[in-house]
SEMI-288625 format. One record per residue: residue number from 1; x, y, z of N, C-alpha, C in turn. Coordinates in steps of 0.2 Angstrom, whole numbers, plus 5000, padded with zeros to 4 digits. Layout:
BEGIN
NODE  resi   n_X   n_Y   n_Z  ca_X  ca_Y  ca_Z   c_X   c_Y   c_Z
NODE   NUM     X     Y     Z     X     Y     Z     X     Y     Z
...
This chain:
BEGIN
NODE  resi   n_X   n_Y   n_Z  ca_X  ca_Y  ca_Z   c_X   c_Y   c_Z
NODE     1  4980  4854  5308  4985  4848  5306  4987  4850  5299
NODE     2  4994  4850  5297  4997  4851  5291  4996  4845  5286
NODE     3  4999  4846  5280  4998  4841  5275  5003  4835  5277
NODE     4  5000  4829  5276  5004  4823  5278  5005  4819  5272
NODE     5  5010  4817  5271  5012  4813  5265  5014  4806  5267
NODE     6  5011  4800  5264  5013  4794  5266  5015  4790  5260
NODE     7  5021  4787  5261  5024  4783  5255  5025  4776  5258
NODE     8  5024  4771  5253  5026  4764  5255  5020  4759  5255
NODE     9  5021  4753  5255  5015  4748  5255  5010  4749  5261
NODE    10  5013  4748  5267  5008  4750  5273  5006  4757  5273
NODE    11  5001  4759  5275  4998  4766  5275  5003  4771  5279
NODE    12  5005  4769  5284  5009  4774  5288  5016  4772  5289
NODE    13  5019  4770  5283  5026  4769  5284  5031  4775  5285
NODE    14  5029  4780  5282  5033  4786  5282  5029  4793  5282
NODE    15  5031  4797  5287  5027  4803  5288  5032  4808  5285
NODE    16  5031  4811  5279  5035  4816  5276  5034  4823  5279
NODE    17  5029  4825  5281  5027  4831  5284  5025  4831  5291
NODE    18  5028  4834  5296  5025  4833  5303  5019  4837  5304
NODE    19  5017  4836  5310  5010  4839  5312  5010  4846  5312
NODE    20  5014  4850  5310  5014  4857  5310  5020  4860  5306
NODE    21  5024  4856  5303  5030  4859  5300  5031  4855  5293
NODE    22  5036  4858  5289  5037  4855  5283  5044  4853  5283
NODE    23  5046  4848  5279  5052  4845  5278  5056  4847  5272
NODE    24  5063  4848  5272  5066  4849  5266  5067  4843  5262
NODE    25  5068  4843  5256  5068  4837  5252  5075  4833  5252
NODE    26  5080  4837  5255  5086  4833  5254  5089  4831  5261
NODE    27  5084  4829  5266  5087  4827  5272  5090  4820  5272
NODE    28  5094  4818  5276  5098  4812  5276  5094  4806  5278
NODE    29  5098  4800  5277  5095  4794  5279  5093  4793  5286
NODE    30  5097  4796  5291  5096  4795  5298  5090  4798  5300
NODE    31  5088  4804  5297  5082  4807  5298  5076  4803  5296
NODE    32  5077  4800  5290  5071  4796  5287  5070  4790  5292
NODE    33  5075  4787  5295  5075  4781  5299  5071  4784  5305
NODE    34  5072  4790  5308  5069  4792  5314  5061  4793  5312
NODE    35  5060  4796  5306  5052  4797  5304  5049  4790  5304
NODE    36  5052  4785  5301  5049  4778  5300  5047  4776  5307
NODE    37  5052  4776  5312  5051  4774  5319  5045  4777  5322
NODE    38  5045  4784  5321  5039  4788  5324  5032  4786  5321
NODE    39  5032  4785  5314  5026  4783  5311  5023  4776  5313
NODE    40  5028  4772  5315  5026  4765  5317  5023  4766  5324
NODE    41  5024  4771  5328  5021  4772  5334  5014  4776  5334
NODE    42  5012  4778  5328  5006  4782  5328  5000  4778  5329
NODE    43  4996  4780  5333  4989  4777  5334  4986  4776  5328
NODE    44  4984  4770  5326  4981  4769  5319  4974  4772  5319
NODE    45  4971  4773  5325  4964  4776  5325  4964  4784  5324
NODE    46  4970  4787  5323  4970  4794  5322  4967  4796  5315
NODE    47  4964  4802  5316  4961  4804  5310  4965  4810  5307
NODE    48  4967  4809  5301  4972  4814  5298  4968  4819  5293
NODE    49  4969  4825  5293  4966  4830  5289  4971  4832  5283
NODE    50  4968  4834  5277  4973  4836  5272  4979  4832  5271
NODE    51  4977  4826  5269  4982  4821  5268  4984  4818  5261
NODE    52  4990  4817  5259  4992  4814  5253  4994  4807  5254
NODE    53  4992  4802  5251  4994  4795  5251  4997  4794  5244
NODE    54  5003  4790  5244  5006  4788  5238  5007  4780  5239
NODE    55  5008  4777  5233  5009  4770  5233  5014  4768  5228
NODE    56  5020  4766  5229  5025  4764  5224  5024  4756  5223
NODE    57  5026  4754  5217  5027  4747  5215  5033  4744  5218
NODE    58  5035  4738  5216  5041  4735  5218  5047  4738  5215
NODE    59  5046  4741  5210  5052  4745  5207  5053  4752  5209
NODE    60  5048  4754  5213  5049  4761  5216  5045  4766  5212
NODE    61  5042  4764  5206  5037  4768  5202  5031  4769  5206
NODE    62  5028  4775  5205  5022  4777  5208  5016  4773  5205
NODE    63  5012  4770  5209  5006  4767  5207  5000  4772  5207
NODE    64  5000  4776  5212  4994  4781  5213  4996  4786  5218
NODE    65  4993  4792  5218  4994  4797  5222  4987  4800  5224
NODE    66  4985  4800  5230  4978  4802  5232  4978  4807  5237
NODE    67  4975  4813  5236  4974  4818  5241  4967  4818  5244
NODE    68  4967  4819  5250  4960  4818  5253  4959  4824  5258
NODE    69  4953  4826  5259  4951  4831  5264  4952  4828  5271
NODE    70  4951  4821  5272  4952  4818  5278  4953  4810  5277
NODE    71  4957  4807  5281  4958  4800  5281  4957  4797  5288
NODE    72  4954  4791  5288  4953  4788  5295  4956  4781  5294
NODE    73  4961  4778  5298  4963  4772  5297  4959  4767  5302
NODE    74  4958  4761  5299  4955  4756  5304  4960  4753  5308
NODE    75  4958  4750  5314  4963  4748  5319  4968  4743  5316
NODE    76  4966  4738  5312  4970  4733  5309  4975  4736  5303
NODE    77  4975  4742  5302  4979  4746  5297  4978  4743  5290
NODE    78  4973  4739  5289  4971  4736  5282  4968  4741  5278
NODE    79  4965  4746  5280  4960  4751  5276  4961  4758  5278
NODE    80  4961  4762  5274  4960  4770  5275  4954  4772  5271
NODE    81  4949  4775  5275  4943  4778  5272  4945  4785  5271
NODE    82  4944  4788  5265  4945  4795  5264  4939  4799  5262
NODE    83  4939  4805  5263  4934  4810  5261  4936  4815  5255
NODE    84  4932  4816  5250  4934  4820  5245  4940  4819  5242
NODE    85  4942  4813  5240  4948  4811  5237  4949  4814  5230
NODE    86  4955  4816  5228  4957  4817  5221  4964  4816  5220
NODE    87  4966  4815  5214  4973  4813  5213  4974  4810  5206
NODE    88  4979  4806  5206  4981  4803  5199  4983  4795  5200
NODE    89  4981  4791  5195  4982  4784  5195  4988  4784  5189
NODE    90  4993  4780  5191  4999  4780  5187  5000  4773  5183
NODE    91  5003  4773  5177  5005  4768  5174  5012  4769  5171
NODE    92  5017  4764  5172  5024  4765  5170  5027  4771  5173
NODE    93  5025  4773  5179  5028  4779  5182  5025  4786  5180
NODE    94  5020  4786  5175  5017  4792  5173  5010  4792  5174
NODE    95  5007  4798  5175  5000  4798  5177  4996  4796  5171
NODE    96  4991  4791  5172  4987  4789  5167  4980  4792  5168
NODE    97  4977  4792  5174  4970  4795  5175  4971  4800  5180
NODE    98  4967  4806  5180  4965  4810  5185  4958  4808  5188
NODE    99  4958  4808  5195  4952  4805  5198  4950  4810  5203
NODE   100  4943  4809  5205  4940  4813  5210  4933  4809  5212
NODE   101  4931  4810  5218  4925  4807  5221  4923  4810  5227
NODE   102  4918  4808  5230  4916  4811  5237  4919  4807  5243
NODE   103  4920  4800  5241  4923  4796  5247  4927  4790  5243
NODE   104  4931  4787  5248  4934  4781  5245  4937  4777  5250
NODE   105  4940  4771  5248  4944  4767  5252  4950  4764  5249
NODE   106  4955  4764  5253  4962  4762  5250  4964  4756  5254
NODE   107  4966  4751  5251  4968  4745  5254  4975  4745  5256
NODE   108  4977  4741  5262  4983  4742  5264  4989  4740  5260
NODE   109  4987  4735  5255  4993  4732  5251  4993  4737  5245
NODE   110  4989  4742  5244  4990  4746  5238  4987  4744  5232
NODE   111  4985  4738  5231  4983  4735  5225  4976  4736  5223
NODE   112  4972  4740  5227  4965  4742  5225  4964  4748  5229
NODE   113  4960  4752  5225  4957  4759  5227  4950  4759  5225
NODE   114  4946  4760  5230  4938  4761  5229  4936  4768  5230
NODE   115  4933  4771  5225  4930  4778  5225  4922  4777  5225
NODE   116  4919  4781  5228  4911  4781  5228  4909  4788  5228
NODE   117  4903  4789  5224  4900  4795  5224  4902  4801  5219
NODE   118  4899  4802  5214  4901  4807  5209  4908  4806  5207
NODE   119  4909  4800  5205  4916  4798  5203  4917  4801  5196
NODE   120  4923  4804  5195  4926  4806  5188  4933  4804  5187
NODE   121  4934  4800  5182  4940  4798  5180  4942  4801  5173
NODE   122  4947  4804  5172  4949  4807  5165  4956  4804  5163
NODE   123  4956  4801  5157  4962  4799  5154  4966  4805  5152
NODE   124  4972  4805  5155  4977  4810  5153  4979  4811  5146
NODE   125  4980  4805  5143  4982  4805  5136  4976  4807  5131
NODE   126  4971  4804  5131  4966  4805  5126  4960  4810  5128
NODE   127  4960  4812  5134  4955  4817  5136  4948  4813  5138
NODE   128  4948  4807  5137  4941  4803  5138  4939  4804  5146
NODE   129  4933  4805  5147  4931  4806  5154  4925  4801  5155
NODE   130  4926  4797  5161  4921  4792  5163  4918  4794  5170
NODE   131  4912  4795  5171  4908  4796  5177  4904  4791  5179
NODE   132  4903  4790  5186  4899  4784  5188  4898  4785  5196
NODE   133  4895  4780  5198  4894  4780  5206  4900  4777  5209
NODE   134  4903  4772  5206  4909  4769  5210  4914  4768  5205
NODE   135  4920  4768  5207  4926  4766  5203  4931  4762  5208
NODE   136  4933  4756  5204  4938  4752  5207  4944  4752  5203
NODE   137  4950  4753  5206  4957  4753  5202  4961  4747  5204
NODE   138  4963  4743  5200  4968  4737  5201  4974  4738  5197
NODE   139  4979  4742  5199  4984  4743  5195  4988  4738  5192
NODE   140  4989  4732  5196  4993  4727  5194  4990  4723  5188
NODE   141  4983  4723  5188  4979  4720  5183  4978  4725  5177
NODE   142  4980  4731  5177  4978  4736  5172  4971  4736  5171
NODE   143  4967  4737  5177  4960  4737  5176  4957  4742  5181
NODE   144  4953  4746  5177  4948  4751  5181  4941  4749  5179
NODE   145  4937  4748  5185  4930  4747  5184  4926  4752  5186
NODE   146  4921  4755  5182  4917  4760  5184  4910  4757  5184
NODE   147  4907  4758  5190  4900  4754  5191  4895  4759  5192
NODE   148  4889  4758  5190  4883  4762  5192  4882  4769  5188
NODE   149  4877  4769  5183  4876  4775  5180  4882  4778  5176
NODE   150  4886  4773  5173  4892  4775  5169  4890  4780  5163
NODE   151  4894  4786  5163  4893  4790  5157  4900  4792  5155
NODE   152  4901  4791  5148  4908  4792  5146  4908  4797  5140
NODE   153  4913  4801  5139  4914  4806  5134  4921  4805  5131
NODE   154  4921  4805  5124  4927  4804  5120  4926  4808  5114
NODE   155  4932  4811  5111  4931  4815  5105  4927  4811  5099
NODE   156  4927  4805  5099  4923  4801  5094  4917  4798  5096
NODE   157  4916  4797  5103  4910  4794  5105  4908  4796  5112
NODE   158  4901  4796  5113  4898  4797  5120  4895  4790  5121
NODE   159  4894  4789  5128  4891  4782  5129  4889  4782  5137
NODE   160  4884  4778  5138  4881  4776  5145  4880  4769  5145
NODE   161  4881  4766  5152  4880  4759  5153  4880  4758  5160
NODE   162  4878  4752  5162  4878  4750  5169  4885  4750  5172
NODE   163  4890  4747  5168  4897  4746  5170  4902  4746  5164
NODE   164  4908  4748  5166  4913  4748  5161  4920  4746  5164
NODE   165  4923  4741  5161  4929  4739  5163  4935  4741  5158
NODE   166  4939  4745  5160  4944  4748  5156  4951  4745  5157
NODE   167  4954  4743  5152  4961  4740  5152  4965  4745  5147
NODE   168  4969  4750  5150  4971  4755  5146  4977  4753  5142
NODE   169  4981  4749  5144  4987  4746  5140  4984  4743  5133
NODE   170  4979  4739  5134  4976  4736  5128  4971  4740  5124
NODE   171  4970  4746  5127  4965  4751  5124  4959  4747  5123
NODE   172  4956  4744  5128  4950  4740  5128  4945  4742  5134
NODE   173  4939  4744  5132  4934  4745  5137  4928  4740  5136
NODE   174  4926  4736  5141  4921  4732  5140  4915  4735  5144
NODE   175  4909  4736  5140  4903  4739  5143  4898  4734  5144
NODE   176  4894  4735  5149  4889  4730  5150  4882  4733  5153
NODE   177  4876  4731  5151  4870  4734  5154  4868  4740  5151
NODE   178  4862  4740  5148  4859  4746  5146  4863  4751  5142
NODE   179  4867  4748  5137  4872  4752  5134  4869  4757  5128
NODE   180  4871  4763  5128  4869  4768  5123  4876  4771  5121
NODE   181  4878  4770  5115  4884  4773  5112  4882  4777  5106
NODE   182  4885  4783  5105  4883  4787  5100  4889  4791  5097
NODE   183  4890  4791  5091  4896  4794  5088  4895  4802  5088
NODE   184  4900  4805  5088  4900  4813  5089  4899  4816  5082
NODE   185  4901  4813  5077  4901  4816  5070  4895  4815  5066
NODE   186  4893  4820  5062  4886  4819  5058  4888  4815  5052
NODE   187  4884  4811  5049  4878  4808  5053  4879  4804  5058
NODE   188  4876  4804  5064  4877  4801  5070  4875  4794  5069
NODE   189  4879  4789  5072  4876  4782  5073  4875  4781  5080
NODE   190  4869  4779  5082  4867  4777  5089  4867  4769  5090
NODE   191  4870  4767  5095  4870  4760  5096  4867  4758  5103
NODE   192  4863  4753  5103  4860  4751  5110  4861  4743  5110
NODE   193  4863  4741  5116  4864  4734  5117  4865  4732  5125
NODE   194  4867  4726  5126  4868  4724  5133  4876  4722  5134
NODE   195  4879  4721  5129  4887  4720  5130  4890  4722  5124
NODE   196  4895  4726  5124  4899  4729  5119  4907  4730  5121
NODE   197  4911  4729  5117  4918  4730  5118  4921  4735  5114
NODE   198  4924  4740  5117  4927  4746  5113  4934  4745  5112
NODE   199  4936  4743  5106  4943  4742  5105  4946  4749  5102
NODE   200  4949  4753  5106  4950  4760  5105  4956  4761  5099
NODE   201  4961  4756  5100  4966  4757  5095  4964  4755  5088
NODE   202  4959  4751  5087  4956  4749  5081  4950  4753  5079
NODE   203  4948  4757  5083  4943  4762  5082  4937  4758  5081
NODE   204  4935  4753  5085  4930  4748  5083  4926  4746  5090
NODE   205  4919  4745  5089  4915  4743  5094  4912  4736  5091
NODE   206  4913  4731  5095  4910  4724  5094  4906  4722  5099
NODE   207  4901  4717  5097  4896  4715  5102  4894  4708  5099
NODE   208  4894  4703  5104  4892  4696  5103  4884  4695  5105
NODE   209  4881  4701  5106  4874  4701  5108  4870  4705  5104
NODE   210  4863  4704  5104  4859  4708  5099  4860  4716  5100
NODE   211  4861  4719  5094  4862  4727  5094  4857  4730  5090
NODE   212  4855  4736  5092  4850  4740  5088  4855  4746  5086
NODE   213  4854  4748  5080  4858  4754  5077  4853  4759  5074
NODE   214  4855  4765  5075  4850  4770  5072  4855  4776  5068
NODE   215  4852  4778  5063  4856  4784  5059  4852  4790  5062
NODE   216  4856  4795  5065  4853  4801  5067  4855  4807  5063
NODE   217  4850  4810  5060  4852  4816  5056  4850  4822  5059
NODE   218  4853  4828  5058  4851  4834  5061  4851  4834  5069
NODE   219  4855  4830  5071  4857  4829  5079  4851  4825  5082
NODE   220  4845  4825  5080  4840  4821  5084  4835  4817  5080
NODE   221  4835  4818  5073  4830  4815  5069  4833  4808  5067
NODE   222  4829  4803  5069  4830  4796  5068  4828  4794  5061
NODE   223  4832  4792  5056  4830  4791  5049  4830  4783  5048
NODE   224  4836  4780  5047  4836  4773  5046  4838  4769  5052
NODE   225  4836  4763  5053  4838  4759  5059  4839  4752  5057
NODE   226  4843  4748  5061  4845  4742  5060  4846  4737  5066
NODE   227  4846  4731  5065  4846  4726  5071  4851  4720  5068
NODE   228  4854  4717  5073  4858  4711  5072  4859  4707  5078
NODE   229  4860  4701  5078  4862  4697  5084  4869  4698  5086
NODE   230  4873  4700  5081  4880  4702  5083  4882  4708  5079
NODE   231  4887  4712  5081  4888  4718  5077  4896  4720  5078
NODE   232  4898  4723  5072  4905  4726  5072  4905  4732  5069
NODE   233  4907  4738  5073  4906  4745  5070  4913  4748  5070
NODE   234  4914  4751  5064  4920  4755  5064  4918  4762  5065
NODE   235  4920  4765  5071  4917  4771  5074  4918  4777  5069
NODE   236  4925  4778  5067  4926  4784  5063  4923  4785  5057
NODE   237  4923  4779  5053  4920  4778  5046  4913  4777  5047
NODE   238  4910  4775  5053  4903  4774  5054  4901  4768  5049
NODE   239  4904  4763  5049  4902  4757  5045  4900  4751  5050
NODE   240  4894  4749  5050  4891  4744  5054  4890  4738  5051
NODE   241  4893  4732  5053  4892  4726  5050  4888  4722  5055
NODE   242  4882  4720  5053  4877  4716  5057  4876  4709  5054
NODE   243  4877  4704  5059  4876  4697  5057  4871  4694  5061
NODE   244  4869  4688  5058  4864  4684  5061  4857  4687  5062
NODE   245  4852  4686  5058  4846  4689  5059  4846  4697  5058
NODE   246  4851  4699  5053  4852  4706  5052  4846  4709  5048
NODE   247  4844  4715  5050  4840  4719  5045  4841  4726  5046
NODE   248  4839  4730  5040  4840  4737  5040  4833  4740  5037
NODE   249  4831  4745  5040  4824  4748  5038  4826  4755  5036
NODE   250  4825  4757  5030  4827  4763  5028  4820  4767  5026
NODE   251  4821  4774  5027  4815  4778  5026  4814  4781  5019
NODE   252  4820  4783  5016  4819  4785  5009  4825  4782  5005
NODE   253  4824  4777  5001  4818  4774  4999  4815  4769  5005
NODE   254  4809  4768  5005  4806  4764  5010  4807  4756  5009
NODE   255  4813  4754  5012  4815  4747  5011  4816  4743  5017
NODE   256  4815  4737  5017  4817  4732  5022  4822  4727  5019
NODE   257  4828  4727  5022  4833  4723  5020  4835  4718  5025
NODE   258  4835  4712  5023  4836  4706  5028  4841  4701  5026
NODE   259  4845  4699  5030  4850  4694  5028  4854  4692  5034
NODE   260  4859  4688  5033  4864  4685  5039  4870  4689  5039
NODE   261  4871  4694  5034  4877  4698  5035  4876  4704  5031
NODE   262  4875  4710  5034  4874  4716  5031  4879  4721  5033
NODE   263  4882  4725  5028  4886  4730  5030  4883  4737  5028
NODE   264  4883  4741  5033  4879  4747  5032  4884  4753  5033
NODE   265  4885  4757  5028  4890  4762  5028  4886  4769  5028
NODE   266  4885  4772  5034  4881  4778  5035  4884  4784  5031
NODE   267  4890  4785  5030  4893  4790  5027  4892  4790  5020
NODE   268  4893  4784  5017  4892  4783  5009  4885  4781  5008
NODE   269  4881  4780  5013  4874  4778  5011  4873  4772  5007
NODE   270  4877  4767  5009  4876  4760  5005  4875  4755  5010
NODE   271  4872  4749  5007  4871  4743  5011  4873  4738  5006
NODE   272  4877  4733  5009  4880  4728  5006  4879  4721  5009
NODE   273  4877  4716  5005  4876  4709  5008  4881  4704  5004
NODE   274  4885  4701  5008  4889  4696  5004  4887  4689  5006
NODE   275  4881  4688  5008  4877  4682  5009  4870  4683  5006
NODE   276  4866  4678  5006  4859  4678  5003  4855  4684  5007
NODE   277  4852  4688  5003  4848  4694  5005  4841  4695  5002
NODE   278  4837  4698  5006  4830  4699  5004  4829  4707  5004
NODE   279  4827  4710  4999  4825  4717  4999  4818  4718  4997
NODE   280  4814  4721  5002  4807  4722  5001  4805  4730  5000
NODE   281  4802  4732  4995  4799  4739  4994  4792  4738  4996
NODE   282  4791  4741  5002  4784  4739  5005  4779  4743  5002
NODE   283  4780  4749  5000  4775  4753  4996  4773  4750  4989
NODE   284  4778  4748  4986  4777  4745  4979  4776  4738  4979
NODE   285  4776  4734  4985  4775  4727  4986  4779  4723  4981
NODE   286  4786  4725  4981  4790  4721  4977  4796  4718  4981
NODE   287  4797  4712  4980  4802  4708  4984  4808  4706  4979
NODE   288  4814  4707  4981  4820  4704  4977  4824  4700  4982
NODE   289  4827  4695  4979  4831  4690  4983  4837  4689  4979
NODE   290  4843  4688  4982  4849  4686  4978  4854  4683  4983
NODE   291  4860  4681  4980  4865  4678  4984  4869  4684  4987
NODE   292  4870  4690  4983  4873  4695  4985  4870  4702  4982
NODE   293  4871  4707  4986  4868  4713  4984  4871  4720  4986
NODE   294  4870  4725  4983  4873  4732  4985  4867  4737  4984
NODE   295  4865  4740  4989  4860  4745  4988  4863  4752  4989
NODE   296  4863  4757  4985  4865  4764  4985  4859  4768  4987
NODE   297  4858  4770  4993  4853  4773  4995  4852  4780  4992
NODE   298  4858  4783  4990  4858  4789  4986  4863  4788  4980
NODE   299  4861  4786  4974  4855  4788  4971  4849  4783  4970
NODE   300  4849  4779  4975  4843  4774  4975  4843  4769  4970
NODE   301  4849  4765  4969  4850  4760  4964  4852  4754  4968
NODE   302  4849  4748  4966  4851  4742  4970  4854  4737  4964
NODE   303  4859  4733  4966  4862  4729  4961  4862  4722  4965
NODE   304  4860  4717  4961  4859  4710  4964  4863  4705  4959
NODE   305  4866  4700  4963  4871  4695  4959  4869  4688  4962
NODE   306  4868  4684  4957  4868  4677  4959  4861  4674  4961
NODE   307  4857  4670  4957  4851  4668  4959  4846  4673  4961
NODE   308  4846  4678  4956  4841  4684  4957  4834  4682  4956
NODE   309  4830  4684  4960  4822  4683  4960  4819  4689  4962
NODE   310  4815  4692  4957  4811  4698  4959  4803  4696  4958
NODE   311  4799  4698  4963  4792  4696  4963  4788  4703  4964
NODE   312  4783  4703  4960  4778  4709  4961  4772  4706  4963
NODE   313  4770  4708  4970  4765  4704  4973  4758  4707  4970
NODE   314  4758  4713  4968  4751  4716  4966  4748  4712  4960
NODE   315  4752  4710  4955  4749  4706  4949  4752  4700  4948
NODE   316  4755  4697  4953  4758  4690  4953  4763  4689  4947
NODE   317  4768  4693  4947  4773  4692  4941  4779  4691  4945
NODE   318  4784  4688  4941  4791  4687  4944  4796  4686  4938
NODE   319  4802  4687  4940  4807  4687  4936  4813  4684  4939
NODE   320  4817  4680  4936  4823  4677  4938  4829  4678  4933
NODE   321  4835  4679  4936  4841  4681  4932  4847  4680  4935
NODE   322  4853  4680  4932  4859  4680  4935  4861  4686  4939
NODE   323  4860  4692  4936  4861  4699  4938  4855  4703  4937
NODE   324  4854  4708  4941  4849  4713  4940  4851  4720  4943
NODE   325  4849  4725  4940  4850  4732  4942  4843  4735  4943
NODE   326  4841  4737  4949  4835  4740  4951  4835  4747  4952
NODE   327  4832  4751  4948  4832  4759  4949  4825  4760  4953
NODE   328  4826  4761  4959  4821  4761  4964  4815  4766  4963
NODE   329  4817  4773  4962  4811  4777  4961  4807  4776  4955
NODE   330  4810  4773  4949  4806  4772  4944  4803  4764  4944
NODE   331  4806  4760  4948  4805  4753  4949  4807  4749  4942
NODE   332  4811  4752  4938  4813  4749  4932  4819  4744  4934
NODE   333  4818  4738  4931  4823  4732  4932  4827  4731  4925
NODE   334  4833  4730  4926  4837  4728  4920  4841  4721  4922
NODE   335  4838  4716  4919  4840  4709  4921  4845  4706  4916
NODE   336  4850  4702  4917  4854  4699  4912  4856  4692  4915
NODE   337  4857  4688  4910  4859  4681  4911  4853  4676  4913
NODE   338  4851  4672  4909  4846  4666  4910  4840  4669  4913
NODE   339  4837  4674  4909  4831  4678  4912  4825  4674  4910
NODE   340  4821  4673  4915  4814  4670  4915  4809  4675  4918
NODE   341  4804  4677  4914  4799  4681  4916  4792  4677  4916
NODE   342  4789  4678  4921  4782  4674  4922  4777  4680  4924
NODE   343  4771  4679  4921  4765  4683  4924  4759  4678  4924
NODE   344  4754  4680  4928  4749  4676  4929  4743  4678  4925
NODE   345  4742  4684  4923  4736  4687  4919  4738  4692  4914
NODE   346  4738  4690  4907  4737  4683  4905  4743  4679  4906
NODE   347  4742  4672  4907  4747  4668  4909  4752  4667  4903
NODE   348  4759  4669  4905  4764  4669  4900  4771  4668  4903
NODE   349  4775  4665  4900  4782  4664  4902  4787  4666  4896
NODE   350  4792  4670  4897  4797  4672  4892  4804  4671  4895
NODE   351  4808  4668  4890  4815  4667  4892  4819  4670  4887
NODE   352  4825  4673  4890  4830  4676  4885  4836  4678  4889
NODE   353  4841  4681  4886  4847  4683  4889  4846  4690  4893
NODE   354  4841  4694  4891  4841  4701  4894  4834  4703  4895
NODE   355  4832  4707  4900  4825  4709  4901  4826  4716  4904
NODE   356  4821  4721  4901  4820  4728  4904  4813  4729  4905
NODE   357  4811  4732  4911  4804  4734  4912  4802  4735  4919
NODE   358  4796  4735  4920  4793  4735  4927  4788  4730  4928
NODE   359  4789  4727  4934  4784  4722  4936  4777  4724  4938
NODE   360  4777  4730  4940  4770  4733  4943  4765  4733  4937
NODE   361  4767  4735  4931  4762  4736  4926  4764  4730  4920
NODE   362  4768  4725  4922  4769  4720  4917  4772  4722  4910
NODE   363  4776  4727  4910  4779  4730  4904  4786  4728  4904
NODE   364  4787  4721  4904  4794  4718  4903  4796  4716  4896
NODE   365  4801  4718  4894  4803  4717  4887  4809  4712  4887
NODE   366  4809  4706  4885  4815  4701  4885  4818  4702  4878
NODE   367  4824  4702  4877  4827  4703  4871  4834  4700  4871
NODE   368  4837  4701  4865  4844  4698  4864  4845  4691  4863
NODE   369  4848  4689  4857  4849  4682  4856  4842  4678  4855
NODE   370  4842  4672  4857  4836  4668  4856  4831  4669  4862
NODE   371  4825  4672  4860  4819  4673  4865  4814  4668  4864
NODE   372  4812  4665  4869  4806  4660  4869  4800  4662  4873
NODE   373  4795  4662  4870  4789  4665  4874  4784  4659  4874
NODE   374  4781  4658  4880  4776  4652  4881  4770  4656  4884
NODE   375  4764  4655  4880  4758  4657  4882  4754  4652  4884
NODE   376  4751  4652  4890  4747  4647  4892  4739  4649  4890
NODE   377  4736  4644  4886  4729  4646  4885  4725  4645  4890
NODE   378  4719  4649  4890  4714  4649  4896  4711  4642  4896
NODE   379  4708  4640  4901  4705  4634  4902  4698  4634  4898
NODE   380  4696  4629  4894  4690  4629  4890  4684  4629  4894
């Protein structure tokens, strides 16, 4: 049986190639009318080999074009089951996706296509590729759904999930279930969660559910990692903003940073908090809190602003101030504004406008302006 091409909303409206011959493109309207009448008399149970199916919209623009090794129509003409389909899905009369699969179903009204088994959909414009177990295309809703073992590749991102809902005109992909997304450029940012929306035009991933983020160096080495109840990630610049119970754990220096709003810039190696934040140096047992902070992981300097409080757990010493700069490798503090330094042994309190020193060995020097020292005598 030769190639058969069907156009129109019902599957068998028009046979453009006969059962053993080819038609010239320019034949007249009378011949078209004869073919239409012949197609309506075809037994709907016929099995067609090497068939091409097309579907136009109400304006005559192509919605999709599917080639198949075989097509079998159901008796009610509502469904065509196809084997080894491949073809194009269209938008605004232009190919949007190239598709292929092992099997599929095409509805009579042309508003839905189902593909199953080793599904591959390639975005013609961006080159993005999505693979999965099933694909559903709803052209009037601008919606493509890929279900089951979804794997996607894009010049900026690779991903896997249980399901993806793609709205191409909006440049929006909604991912759900066991999501793993990883940027392609070094240092890589790896994200894991249960629900994410990829806003492609804005180069952004957002999630209203808990997200885990990891910094990957040298392709496979996990260095720093973060968590948040919600997240917003700029993919190209690799900036992750984590909110609500957010925390970042860094390896070098060994810090634990927690707060309700943390912005992590992987390329610049910075952490910023515009809300109250806590930073813990776990090896030195030093804790700092403030209204706002910025940590430069390279060259390992942290700056704190507003209601700053530094505590050294080893010797029960603490310092409060308006601002503080912490050089992490040397553990030196430079505090300014309403400085109050307290230590337990020997008991003492020092107040002044500025302080420099280290809490670990209680070598804090308060200076500038009027300095007040209070020494608590030992109990008799």
